[in-house]
C-alpha positions, 0 to 999 in steps of 0.5 A, spaced: 611 831 960 617 828 962 620 821 962 627 818 964 630 814 958 635 810 959 637 814 965 637 820 961 630 825 963 627 827 956 621 831 954 615 828 951 608 829 949 602 827 952 599 820 949 606 819 946 606 810 945 612 806 946 612 805 938 611 813 937 617 813 942 622 808 938 619 812 932 623 819 934 629 815 936 631 812 931 629 805 934 626 799 929 621 795 935 623 789 932 631 790 935 629 792 942 626 790 948 623 795 953 622 795 960 617 801 963 617 801 970 622 795 972 617 791 967 618 787 961 613 789 955 610 784 951 613 787 943 605 787 941 603 792 947 608 797 944 603 801 940 597 802 945 601 802 951 602 810 953 607 813 957 607 817 963 609 822 967 615 820 970 616 814 967 622 810 967 624 807 960 630 802 959 631 800 951 635 794 950 637 793 943 641 787 940 646 787 935 649 782 932 656 782 928 662 778 929 
């Protein structure tokens, strides 16, 4: 199935959770804020929230430094 992640089309398997997507992208969940279809997702839902065909996923990563 296809989703859009940060504006790019991406093919994923059906039943993939947000957490599994982050693992596949090599992004630690504790450094990412996720928005799906313009709704911010609570971090405690990452493990159970399954992505659906056509979902618009925006991942915002905070990086510290100076």
